[in-house]
C-alpha positions as a Markdown table, in Angstrom:
| # | Residue | x | y | z |
|---|---|---|---|---|
| 1 | Met | 13.2 | 14.5 | 17.7 |
| 2 | Asn | 12.1 | 14.7 | 14.1 |
| 3 | Gln | 11.9 | 11.4 | 12.3 |
| 4 | Tyr | 12.5 | 13.0 | 8.9 |
| 5 | Lys | 15.8 | 14.4 | 7.6 |
| 6 | Lys | 14.9 | 15.4 | 4.1 |
| 7 | Val | 11.6 | 17.1 | 3.3 |
| 8 | Val | 10.1 | 18.3 | 0.0 |
| 9 | Val | 7.2 | 20.9 | 0.3 |
| 10 | Lys | 5.0 | 21.4 | -2.7 |
| 11 | Ile | 2.6 | 24.4 | -2.8 |
| 12 | Gly | 0.0 | 24.7 | -5.5 |
| 13 | Ser | -1.1 | 27.7 | -7.6 |
| 14 | Thr | -4.6 | 28.1 | -6.1 |
| 15 | Leu | -3.2 | 28.2 | -2.6 |
| 16 | Leu | -0.3 | 30.5 | -3.4 |
| 17 | Thr | -2.4 | 33.1 | -5.3 |
| 18 | Ala | -5.5 | 33.3 | -3.1 |
| 19 | Gly | -7.7 | 32.0 | -5.8 |
| 20 | Gly | -6.1 | 34.1 | -8.5 |
| 21 | Lys | -5.9 | 37.5 | -6.7 |
| 22 | Gly | -2.1 | 37.7 | -6.8 |
| 23 | Leu | 0.5 | 36.2 | -4.6 |
| 24 | Asp | -0.7 | 35.6 | -1.0 |
| 25 | Arg | 2.4 | 37.2 | 0.6 |
| 26 | Glu | 1.1 | 36.7 | 4.1 |
| 27 | Met | 0.9 | 32.9 | 3.6 |
| 28 | Ile | 4.2 | 32.8 | 1.7 |
| 29 | Ala | 5.8 | 34.5 | 4.7 |
| 30 | Ala | 4.2 | 32.0 | 7.1 |
| 31 | Trp | 5.3 | 28.9 | 5.0 |
| 32 | Ser | 8.8 | 30.4 | 4.6 |
| 33 | Glu | 9.1 | 30.9 | 8.4 |
| 34 | Gln | 8.2 | 27.3 | 9.0 |
| 35 | Met | 10.7 | 26.0 | 6.4 |
| 36 | Ala | 13.3 | 28.3 | 7.9 |
| 37 | Gln | 12.6 | 26.8 | 11.3 |
| 38 | Leu | 13.1 | 23.3 | 10.0 |
| 39 | Arg | 16.4 | 24.3 | 8.4 |
| 40 | Ala | 17.5 | 25.8 | 11.7 |
| 41 | Glu | 16.8 | 22.4 | 13.3 |
| 42 | Gly | 19.1 | 20.7 | 10.8 |
| 43 | Leu | 16.6 | 19.3 | 8.3 |
| 44 | Asp | 17.1 | 19.6 | 4.5 |
| 45 | Val | 14.1 | 21.3 | 2.9 |
| 46 | Val | 13.4 | 21.7 | -0.8 |
| 47 | Leu | 10.4 | 23.8 | -1.9 |
| 48 | Val | 8.5 | 23.0 | -5.1 |
| 49 | Ser | 6.4 | 26.0 | -5.9 |
| 50 | Ser | 3.7 | 26.5 | -8.5 |
| 51 | Gly | 2.5 | 30.0 | -9.1 |
| 52 | Ser | 4.6 | 31.5 | -11.9 |
| 53 | Ile | 1.8 | 31.4 | -14.5 |
| 54 | Ala | -0.9 | 32.5 | -12.0 |
| 55 | Glu | 1.3 | 35.4 | -10.9 |
| 56 | Gly | 2.0 | 36.3 | -14.5 |
| 57 | Ile | -1.7 | 36.4 | -15.2 |
| 58 | Thr | -2.1 | 38.9 | -12.4 |
| 59 | Arg | 0.9 | 41.0 | -13.4 |
| 60 | Leu | -0.2 | 41.2 | -17.0 |
| 61 | Gly | -3.8 | 41.8 | -16.2 |
| 62 | Leu | -5.1 | 38.8 | -18.1 |
| 63 | Lys | -8.7 | 37.7 | -17.4 |
| 64 | Ser | -8.0 | 34.0 | -17.7 |
| 65 | Arg | -5.1 | 31.4 | -18.0 |
| 66 | Pro | -3.8 | 31.5 | -21.6 |
| 67 | Ser | -4.3 | 28.3 | -23.7 |
| 68 | Asn | -1.7 | 29.2 | -26.4 |
| 69 | Ile | 1.6 | 27.6 | -25.4 |
| 70 | Ser | 3.7 | 30.7 | -26.4 |
| 71 | Glu | 1.4 | 32.9 | -24.3 |
| 72 | Leu | 1.7 | 30.5 | -21.3 |
| 73 | Gln | 5.5 | 30.5 | -21.7 |
| 74 | Ala | 5.6 | 34.3 | -21.7 |
| 75 | Thr | 3.2 | 34.6 | -18.8 |
| 76 | Ala | 5.3 | 32.2 | -16.8 |
| 77 | Ala | 8.5 | 34.2 | -17.5 |
| 78 | Val | 6.8 | 37.4 | -16.2 |
| 79 | Gly | 5.3 | 35.6 | -13.1 |
| 80 | Gln | 8.5 | 33.8 | -12.2 |
| 81 | Met | 10.1 | 37.1 | -11.3 |
| 82 | Gly | 7.5 | 38.0 | -8.7 |
| 83 | Leu | 7.5 | 34.4 | -7.3 |
| 84 | Val | 11.2 | 34.4 | -6.8 |
| 85 | Gln | 11.3 | 37.9 | -5.3 |
| 86 | Ala | 8.6 | 36.9 | -2.8 |
| 87 | Tyr | 10.5 | 33.8 | -1.6 |
| 88 | Glu | 13.9 | 35.5 | -1.5 |
| 89 | Ala | 12.6 | 38.3 | 0.7 |
| 90 | Cys | 10.8 | 35.9 | 3.1 |
| 91 | Phe | 13.8 | 33.6 | 3.5 |
| 92 | Gln | 16.2 | 36.5 | 3.8 |
| 93 | Ala | 14.2 | 37.7 | 6.8 |
| 94 | His | 15.3 | 34.6 | 8.6 |
| 95 | Gly | 18.9 | 34.8 | 7.4 |
| 96 | Ile | 18.5 | 32.0 | 4.8 |
| 97 | His | 19.4 | 32.1 | 1.1 |
| 98 | Ser | 17.0 | 30.6 | -1.4 |
| 99 | Ala | 18.0 | 29.3 | -4.8 |
| 100 | Gln | 16.0 | 29.1 | -8.0 |
| 101 | Ile | 16.0 | 25.7 | -9.9 |
| 102 | Leu | 13.9 | 25.5 | -13.1 |
| 103 | Leu | 13.5 | 22.0 | -14.5 |
| 104 | Thr | 11.9 | 20.4 | -17.5 |
| 105 | His | 10.9 | 16.7 | -17.8 |
| 106 | Ala | 13.9 | 16.2 | -20.1 |
| 107 | Asp | 16.2 | 17.3 | -17.3 |
| 108 | Leu | 15.1 | 14.3 | -15.2 |
| 109 | Ser | 14.7 | 11.7 | -18.0 |
| 110 | Asn | 18.2 | 12.3 | -19.3 |
| 111 | Arg | 20.6 | 10.5 | -17.0 |
| 112 | Arg | 23.4 | 13.0 | -17.2 |
| 113 | Arg | 21.2 | 15.9 | -16.6 |
| 114 | Tyr | 19.5 | 14.0 | -13.8 |
| 115 | Leu | 22.8 | 13.5 | -12.0 |
| 116 | Asn | 23.7 | 17.2 | -12.5 |
| 117 | Ala | 20.4 | 18.3 | -11.1 |
| 118 | Arg | 20.8 | 15.9 | -8.1 |
| 119 | Thr | 24.3 | 17.1 | -7.5 |
| 120 | Thr | 23.3 | 20.8 | -7.6 |
| 121 | Leu | 20.4 | 20.2 | -5.2 |
| 122 | Arg | 22.5 | 18.3 | -2.8 |
| 123 | Thr | 25.2 | 21.0 | -2.9 |
| 124 | Leu | 22.6 | 23.8 | -2.3 |
| 125 | Leu | 21.4 | 21.8 | 0.7 |
| 126 | Glu | 24.9 | 21.5 | 2.0 |
| 127 | Phe | 25.2 | 25.3 | 1.7 |
| 128 | Gly | 22.2 | 25.6 | 4.0 |
| 129 | Thr | 19.9 | 27.1 | 1.4 |
| 130 | Val | 16.3 | 26.3 | 0.6 |
| 131 | Pro | 16.1 | 25.5 | -3.2 |
| 132 | Val | 12.9 | 26.7 | -4.8 |
| 133 | Val | 12.1 | 24.4 | -7.7 |
| 134 | Asn | 9.5 | 25.1 | -10.4 |
| 135 | Glu | 8.8 | 23.7 | -13.9 |
| 136 | Asn | 10.6 | 25.7 | -16.5 |
| 137 | Asp | 7.3 | 26.9 | -18.1 |
| 138 | Ser | 9.0 | 29.6 | -20.0 |
| 139 | Ile | 10.6 | 27.1 | -22.4 |
| 140 | Ser | 8.6 | 23.9 | -21.8 |
| 141 | Asn | 6.2 | 22.7 | -24.5 |
| 142 | Glu | 3.5 | 20.1 | -24.5 |
| 143 | Glu | 6.0 | 17.3 | -25.2 |
| 144 | Ile | 8.3 | 18.0 | -22.3 |
| 145 | Arg | 6.0 | 19.6 | -19.6 |
| 146 | Phe | 5.5 | 17.7 | -16.3 |
| 147 | Gly | 1.9 | 18.8 | -16.6 |
| 148 | Asp | 1.6 | 19.6 | -12.9 |
| 149 | Asn | 3.9 | 20.4 | -10.1 |
| 150 | Asp | 2.6 | 17.6 | -8.0 |
| 151 | Thr | 4.5 | 15.2 | -10.3 |
| 152 | Leu | 7.5 | 17.6 | -10.2 |
| 153 | Gly | 7.4 | 17.4 | -6.4 |
| 154 | Ala | 7.5 | 13.6 | -6.5 |
| 155 | Met | 10.3 | 13.6 | -9.0 |
| 156 | Val | 12.3 | 16.0 | -6.8 |
| 157 | Ala | 11.6 | 13.7 | -3.8 |
| 158 | Asn | 13.0 | 10.8 | -5.8 |
| 159 | Leu | 15.9 | 13.0 | -6.9 |
| 160 | Ile | 17.1 | 13.8 | -3.3 |
| 161 | Glu | 15.6 | 10.6 | -1.7 |
| 162 | Ala | 13.4 | 12.6 | 0.6 |
| 163 | Asp | 11.8 | 11.1 | 3.6 |
| 164 | Leu | 8.6 | 13.1 | 3.3 |
| 165 | Leu | 6.7 | 14.9 | 0.5 |
| 166 | Ile | 4.2 | 17.4 | 1.8 |
| 167 | Ile | 1.6 | 18.5 | -0.7 |
| 168 | Leu | -0.1 | 21.7 | 0.5 |
| 169 | Thr | -3.5 | 22.1 | -1.2 |
| 170 | Asp | -6.8 | 23.9 | -0.8 |
| 171 | Gln | -8.5 | 20.7 | 0.4 |
| 172 | Gln | -8.3 | 19.0 | 3.8 |
| 173 | Gly | -6.8 | 15.9 | 2.1 |
| 174 | Leu | -8.1 | 12.9 | 0.2 |
| 175 | Phe | -11.7 | 11.7 | 0.9 |
| 176 | Asp | -13.3 | 8.5 | 0.0 |
| 177 | Ser | -15.8 | 10.5 | -2.1 |
| 178 | Asn | -16.3 | 14.1 | -3.2 |
| 179 | Pro | -17.0 | 16.0 | 0.0 |
| 180 | Thr | -18.7 | 18.8 | -2.0 |
| 181 | His | -21.4 | 16.4 | -3.1 |
| 182 | Asn | -21.4 | 13.9 | -0.3 |
| 183 | Ala | -21.8 | 15.2 | 3.3 |
| 184 | Asp | -20.8 | 11.7 | 4.6 |
| 185 | Ala | -17.5 | 11.6 | 2.8 |
| 186 | Lys | -14.7 | 10.5 | 5.0 |
| 187 | Leu | -11.1 | 11.8 | 5.1 |
| 188 | Ile | -8.6 | 9.1 | 4.3 |
| 189 | Glu | -6.3 | 9.7 | 7.2 |
| 190 | Arg | -3.8 | 7.0 | 6.4 |
| 191 | Ala | -3.3 | 4.5 | 3.6 |
| 192 | Asp | -0.7 | 2.7 | 1.6 |
| 193 | Ala | 0.3 | 5.0 | -1.3 |
| 194 | Arg | 0.1 | 2.1 | -3.7 |
| 195 | Asp | -3.5 | 1.2 | -2.9 |
| 196 | Ala | -5.4 | 1.2 | -6.2 |
| 197 | Lys | -8.5 | 2.5 | -4.5 |
| 198 | Leu | -6.9 | 5.8 | -3.8 |
| 199 | Met | -7.1 | 6.9 | -7.5 |
| 200 | Glu | -10.8 | 6.0 | -7.5 |
| 201 | Tyr | -11.4 | 8.1 | -4.5 |
| 202 | Ala | -9.5 | 11.1 | -6.0 |
| 203 | Gly | -12.0 | 11.6 | -8.9 |
| 204 | Pro | -11.4 | 13.9 | -11.9 |
| 205 | Ser | -8.6 | 16.5 | -11.9 |
| 206 | Gly | -8.4 | 20.1 | -12.8 |
| 207 | Gly | -8.7 | 23.8 | -11.8 |
| 208 | His | -8.7 | 27.0 | -13.7 |
| 209 | Leu | -5.4 | 28.2 | -12.3 |
| 210 | Gly | -3.3 | 25.1 | -11.9 |
| 211 | Ser | -3.2 | 22.0 | -14.0 |
| 212 | Gly | -3.4 | 19.4 | -11.2 |
| 213 | Gly | -6.1 | 18.0 | -9.0 |
| 214 | Met | -6.5 | 15.3 | -6.4 |
| 215 | Gln | -5.7 | 12.5 | -8.9 |
| 216 | Thr | -2.3 | 14.1 | -9.7 |
| 217 | Lys | -1.6 | 14.3 | -6.0 |
| 218 | Val | -2.3 | 10.6 | -5.5 |
| 219 | Ser | -0.3 | 9.8 | -8.6 |
| 220 | Ala | 2.6 | 11.9 | -7.1 |
| 221 | Ala | 2.4 | 9.9 | -3.9 |
| 222 | Gln | 2.6 | 6.7 | -5.9 |
| 223 | Leu | 5.7 | 8.0 | -7.7 |
| 224 | Ala | 7.3 | 9.3 | -4.5 |
| 225 | Thr | 7.0 | 5.9 | -2.9 |
| 226 | Arg | 9.4 | 4.4 | -5.4 |
| 227 | Ser | 12.2 | 6.1 | -3.5 |
| 228 | Gly | 10.7 | 5.3 | -0.1 |
| 229 | Thr | 9.2 | 8.7 | 0.4 |
| 230 | His | 6.0 | 9.1 | 2.4 |
| 231 | Thr | 3.4 | 11.7 | 1.2 |
| 232 | Val | 1.0 | 13.9 | 3.2 |
| 233 | Ile | -1.7 | 15.8 | 1.3 |
| 234 | Val | -3.0 | 18.5 | 3.6 |
| 235 | Phe | -4.8 | 21.9 | 3.7 |
| 236 | Gly | -2.0 | 24.4 | 3.4 |
| 237 | Lys | -3.5 | 27.2 | 5.5 |
| 238 | Leu | -3.6 | 25.4 | 8.8 |
| 239 | Asp | -1.5 | 27.1 | 11.4 |
| 240 | Asp | 2.1 | 25.9 | 11.4 |
| 241 | Val | 1.1 | 23.1 | 9.0 |
| 242 | Ile | 4.5 | 22.2 | 7.7 |
| 243 | Thr | 6.2 | 22.0 | 11.1 |
| 244 | Arg | 3.3 | 20.1 | 12.6 |
| 245 | Val | 3.3 | 17.5 | 9.8 |
| 246 | Val | 7.1 | 17.0 | 10.0 |
| 247 | Arg | 6.8 | 16.5 | 13.8 |
| 248 | Gly | 4.3 | 13.7 | 13.2 |
| 249 | Glu | 1.0 | 15.3 | 13.9 |
| 250 | Ala | -1.9 | 13.5 | 12.1 |
| 251 | Leu | -3.1 | 16.1 | 9.6 |
| 252 | Gly | -4.6 | 15.6 | 6.2 |
| 253 | Ser | -4.0 | 12.3 | 4.4 |
| 254 | Phe | -0.8 | 10.3 | 5.1 |
| 255 | Leu | 0.0 | 8.1 | 2.2 |
| 256 | Glu | 2.7 | 5.7 | 3.3 |
| 257 | Ala | 5.6 | 4.3 | 1.3 |
| 258 | Ser | 5.7 | 0.7 | 2.3 |
| 259 | Glu | 9.3 | 0.2 | 1.2 |
| 260 | Gly | 12.4 | 2.0 | 2.4 |
| 261 | His | 14.8 | 4.0 | 0.3 |
| 262 | Leu | 17.2 | 1.1 | -0.4 |
| 263 | Ala | 14.5 | -1.5 | -1.3 |
| 264 | Ala | 12.7 | 1.0 | -3.6 |
| 265 | Arg | 15.9 | 2.0 | -5.3 |
| 266 | Lys | 17.0 | -1.6 | -5.9 |
| 267 | Gln | 13.6 | -2.4 | -7.4 |
| 268 | Trp | 13.8 | 0.6 | -9.7 |
| 269 | Leu | 17.3 | -0.2 | -10.9 |
| 270 | Ala | 16.7 | -3.9 | -11.2 |
| 271 | Gly | 13.4 | -3.9 | -12.9 |
| 272 | His | 12.8 | -0.6 | -14.7 |
| 273 | Met | 16.1 | 0.3 | -16.4 |
| 274 | Arg | 17.8 | -1.1 | -19.5 |
| 275 | Cys | 21.5 | -1.4 | -19.3 |
| 276 | Ala | 23.4 | 0.9 | -21.7 |
| 277 | Gly | 26.6 | -1.1 | -21.4 |
| 278 | Glu | 28.7 | -3.7 | -19.5 |
| 279 | Leu | 31.7 | -3.7 | -17.3 |
| 280 | Ser | 33.7 | -6.9 | -17.0 |
| 281 | Leu | 35.1 | -7.3 | -13.5 |
| 282 | Asp | 38.0 | -9.4 | -12.1 |
| 283 | Glu | 37.5 | -11.9 | -9.3 |
| 284 | Gly | 38.7 | -9.5 | -6.7 |
| 285 | Ala | 36.1 | -6.8 | -7.6 |
| 286 | Val | 33.4 | -9.4 | -7.6 |
| 287 | Lys | 34.3 | -10.6 | -4.1 |
| 288 | Val | 34.4 | -7.0 | -2.8 |
| 289 | Leu | 31.0 | -6.2 | -4.2 |
| 290 | Leu | 29.4 | -9.4 | -3.0 |
| 291 | Asp | 31.0 | -9.6 | 0.4 |
| 292 | Lys | 31.5 | -5.9 | 1.5 |
| 293 | Asn | 28.7 | -4.0 | -0.3 |
| 294 | Ala | 31.4 | -1.7 | -1.6 |
| 295 | Ser | 31.6 | 0.8 | -4.4 |
| 296 | Leu | 33.1 | -0.4 | -7.8 |
| 297 | Leu | 36.6 | 1.1 | -8.4 |
| 298 | Pro | 38.3 | 1.3 | -11.8 |
| 299 | Val | 41.1 | -1.0 | -10.7 |
| 300 | Gly | 38.7 | -4.0 | -10.6 |
| 301 | Val | 37.4 | -3.6 | -14.1 |
| 302 | Lys | 39.0 | -5.5 | -17.0 |
| 303 | Ala | 36.9 | -4.5 | -20.0 |
| 304 | Val | 34.2 | -2.1 | -21.1 |
| 305 | Lys | 31.5 | -2.9 | -23.6 |
| 306 | Gly | 29.0 | -0.6 | -25.2 |
| 307 | Val | 28.7 | 3.2 | -25.6 |
| 308 | Phe | 27.2 | 5.0 | -22.7 |
| 309 | Asn | 27.2 | 8.4 | -20.9 |
| 310 | Arg | 27.8 | 9.3 | -17.3 |
| 311 | Gly | 24.7 | 8.5 | -15.3 |
| 312 | Glu | 23.4 | 5.6 | -17.4 |
| 313 | Val | 22.8 | 2.1 | -16.1 |
| 314 | Val | 25.5 | -0.5 | -16.8 |
| 315 | Ala | 25.7 | -4.1 | -15.9 |
| 316 | Cys | 28.7 | -5.5 | -13.9 |
| 317 | Leu | 29.7 | -9.0 | -15.1 |
| 318 | Ala | 31.7 | -11.7 | -13.3 |
| 319 | Pro | 34.5 | -13.4 | -15.3 |
| 320 | Asp | 32.1 | -16.1 | -16.4 |
| 321 | Gly | 29.7 | -13.5 | -17.8 |
| 322 | Thr | 27.1 | -13.6 | -15.0 |
| 323 | Glu | 25.6 | -10.3 | -14.2 |
| 324 | Ile | 26.3 | -9.7 | -10.5 |
| 325 | Ala | 25.4 | -6.1 | -10.2 |
| 326 | Arg | 24.2 | -3.0 | -12.0 |
| 327 | Gly | 24.3 | 0.7 | -11.3 |
| 328 | Leu | 24.7 | 4.3 | -12.4 |
| 329 | Val | 28.1 | 4.8 | -13.9 |
| 330 | Asn | 30.1 | 8.0 | -13.1 |
| 331 | Tyr | 32.1 | 8.2 | -16.3 |
| 332 | Pro | 31.2 | 7.8 | -20.0 |
| 333 | Ser | 32.4 | 4.7 | -21.8 |
| 334 | Asp | 35.3 | 6.3 | -23.6 |
| 335 | Glu | 36.7 | 7.6 | -20.3 |
| 336 | Cys | 36.0 | 4.3 | -18.5 |
| 337 | Lys | 38.2 | 2.5 | -21.1 |
| 338 | Gln | 41.1 | 4.9 | -20.2 |
| 339 | Ile | 40.9 | 4.4 | -16.4 |
| 340 | Ile | 39.9 | 0.7 | -15.9 |
| 341 | Gly | 42.6 | -1.3 | -14.2 |
| 342 | Lys | 44.1 | 1.9 | -12.7 |
| 343 | Ala | 44.0 | 3.2 | -9.2 |
| 344 | Ser | 41.5 | 5.9 | -8.5 |
| 345 | Ser | 44.4 | 8.3 | -7.6 |
| 346 | Ala | 45.5 | 8.1 | -11.3 |
| 347 | Ile | 42.2 | 9.4 | -12.7 |
| 348 | Pro | 43.0 | 13.1 | -12.6 |
| 349 | Glu | 46.3 | 12.5 | -14.4 |
| 350 | Ile | 44.7 | 10.3 | -17.1 |
| 351 | Leu | 41.5 | 12.3 | -17.7 |
| 352 | Gly | 42.6 | 15.7 | -16.6 |
| 353 | Tyr | 39.8 | 15.8 | -14.0 |
| 354 | Gln | 38.1 | 13.6 | -11.4 |
| 355 | Asp | 34.4 | 13.7 | -10.7 |
| 356 | Asp | 34.3 | 10.6 | -8.5 |
| 357 | Pro | 37.0 | 8.1 | -7.3 |
| 358 | Glu | 34.5 | 5.3 | -8.1 |
| 359 | Leu | 33.1 | 4.0 | -11.3 |
| 360 | Ile | 29.9 | 3.3 | -9.5 |
| 361 | Asn | 29.2 | 4.5 | -6.0 |
| 362 | Arg | 27.6 | 1.9 | -3.7 |
| 363 | Glu | 24.6 | 4.1 | -3.2 |
| 364 | Asn | 23.9 | 3.8 | -6.9 |
| 365 | Leu | 24.7 | 0.1 | -7.2 |
| 366 | Ile | 22.5 | -3.0 | -6.6 |
| 367 | Leu | 23.5 | -6.6 | -6.4 |
| 368 | Met | 21.7 | -9.0 | -8.8 |
| 369 | Lys | 23.2 | -12.1 | -7.2 |
| 370 | Ala | 23.6 | -12.6 | -3.5 |
């Protein structure tokens, strides 16, 4: 039985394009077959794929990766067509639909758009598809680019709270020194993703096709661990590499997330987010939250303070003003004011729609006072 239920697979440009010679369609077919097999076994799989710029370079007959941002954007737009066509054809061969998701950094730093992206991905997984995620290079600029798809892979893993992030690369994994220059370099087979030594081992980043290197992969593993996601960095052309890793075979470098989903999410909400507003609760709501680990419903809220949007972090206050919880709110402040003190069943009539019956779902809520 697989120990993982949600898996993110990231494939880099160099691997995808056979060193810049165009898309390696044979390997794309092999990886797609493995992901289709995982889907057939009931696992959720999201693919984060580089390659649009590299494919665009090939299609346009360019001799090197453009340095001008507008040329990069145009090259990505051309290449994305070939990339999507290749994946769609491969997944269709196994009776599976793929779906294209293009993201910018702003999509995941803005709370409303973050929730929208998460909802879309979760729905696509419920439909049985394999979402194919890439950075939206055709409109991104230097201020909003992720910079590499290793980081994007980690952010997607955070987004869906994946169990495992598999980074397929052209290296065996992470070594304790550069194996190109040191014949005695040892593969780091297993380590805590937060170990500071890992970044020292990784060395400098960079390649002529992609924008990432081993340092970005280690950084991605450290980012992924915030949501309790383990990371494996592994040579992508091993036979059945994806299915073998998912089934627990020791391949590449396993960088362990030492905290589970819940602990990591609590730490993130409690220590890394500023509250955009406050919800004052009645005693009944306080008791339910503290004793039953339940969601926060509108009926238990007495007042709303501050101006905030859906998806922002708000504090939940007891009648004496003590913060007992905080979480991601499902409605903006103006709509919260209309529905507080009301039963959830009244939301559609009051607002004309209903996204969620809760103001804050228990999955997005942490207790600040036990």
